[in-house]
N, C-alpha and C positions, 0 to 999 in steps of 0.2 A: 470800693474794694473790688478787685478782680474776682470773677467767679472761678471755681476750681477747674483745673485742666481735665476735661473729660477724656482726653487721649491717654492720660497717664494710667488709668485703670480700665481701658477699653476692652470689652469682651468681643468675641467673634460675631455676635448678633448686632453690635452697634447700638444697643437699646438706649444708652445714655447720651447719644449724639443728637443735638438739636441741629436744624438746618444750618445755622451759623457756624457750627463746629465741623461740618462736612469738609473734607480735604479740598474738594472742588471749590466750595464757596470761599474758603480761606485763601487758596491760591489765586483764584480769579480776582478777588478783592485786592490782594497784594499786587498782582500784575497791573491792575488798573491804576492803583496808587503810585506804583513805581514809574509807569509811563508818564503820568502827570508830573511827578516830582523830578524825574531825571531827564526826560527827552522831549516831552511835548512842546514846551515853550521854545526850546532851542531849535528843534526841527522845524516847527512852524515859522520861526523867525528866518529860516533859510528858504521859505516858500514851499516846503514839502509837508505832506501828511505823514503820520506815523507809519502807515503801510508803505508809502513810497520810500521812506528812510529804511525800513526793514529790507526791502528789495535791493536798494542801493548797497546797503551794508553787507548783505549776503553776496552780491555780485563782486564786491570789492575784494573778497577773499579768494577769488579764482580768476584766472585770465579770461575764461569764458565758461558758460554753463548752459546745458540744454534746459529748456523750460521745464521739462518733467523733473529734472534734478533740482531746479530752483524752487519749484513748488514744495518738494520734500524738505529742502534745506531751510526754507523760510517759514515752514509750517503755516502756510496760508492756502486758502481755497484756490483751485486752479483757475476758476473764472475771475476771481479777484486779481490774481497774479497777471492774467492776460490783460485786464483793464489797466492795471497799474503800469505794466510794461508799455502799453500804447501811450499812456499819459507821459511817462518818462521819455519815450521816444520822441513825442511831439515837443518836449522841452529840451531835446538833444542831450539827455543825460545818459541814455543807453543806445546801443546799436543792436538791432535785431536782424538776423539773417537766417535763411534756411540752412539746415545742417546737412551738407552733402553726404556725410558718413551715416546719417540716421534720418532720412527724409520722413519716415513714419513718426518719429518722435517730435517733429516740429521744429521750433525755433532754437537757434543758438543765440544766447544773450551775453552781452558784455557791456561794461561801462565805457562810455565815450570819454574823450579827454576832459570834456566839461564835467561829466559825472565824477570822474576821478578827482579832479581839482576840488569839487564841492565836498566829496567824501574826505579827502586829505585835510581840508580846512576844518571840517567838523569833528573828525574822529578824536582828536586830542582832547577837546572839551567834553565830548560824550564819554570817553574813557575816564576822565577826571571825575565826572559826576557819578559814574558807576562805582569807581573806587571809593569815593567819599561815602556812599551809602553802604558798601560792603564793610568799610572800616567802622561803621556804627556797631558792628559785632566784634567781640574780642576774638583772638586767634582760635580758641577752642570752638566758639560758636560758628566761626567761619568754616572750620574744618567739618564740623558735624552737619551744618546746613548744606554745604556743597555736596558732601557724600550722600546725604539723605535725598536731596533733590535729584541727583543722578540716579540713585537707586530706584526712586519712584518712577522716574521717566522710563528707565529700563523695564520695570515691571509692566508699565502701560504698553510699551512697544511689544514686549513679549506676549502679552495677553491677546494681542491681535494677530499673532502669527500662527 
């Protein structure tokens, strides 16, 4: 039998929350499970790591991007992004060049033709897997979950400003 939902009657002191009930614990566990269930095997089958796929998929959304913007958009540590970009460059998946309009901001990053082909080949299956998982929720659950996750993300971002 499932234990009662401690979030339902949560007080401001959080006294009834066990570590397993912390929002951070629940979200991290879910994120890890989703990566394994939805993208890990598929991405690794293409010869990429999860982090490399994340960078490729973010770059695919823009014609080019400054590295500082890529770090923010990918929500990945700057040093890791730098290492991943070098790996992807050596695999001829991305093109890196100095940004003449912003030399202090560093690299301008974009997908190569090879990177674009790989992304275009993969994204249909990745989207299908994402949709299948989202469709595990009924329409009301999808609406509530989407809005709640966006609201929590916004609260986190605003807390650091």
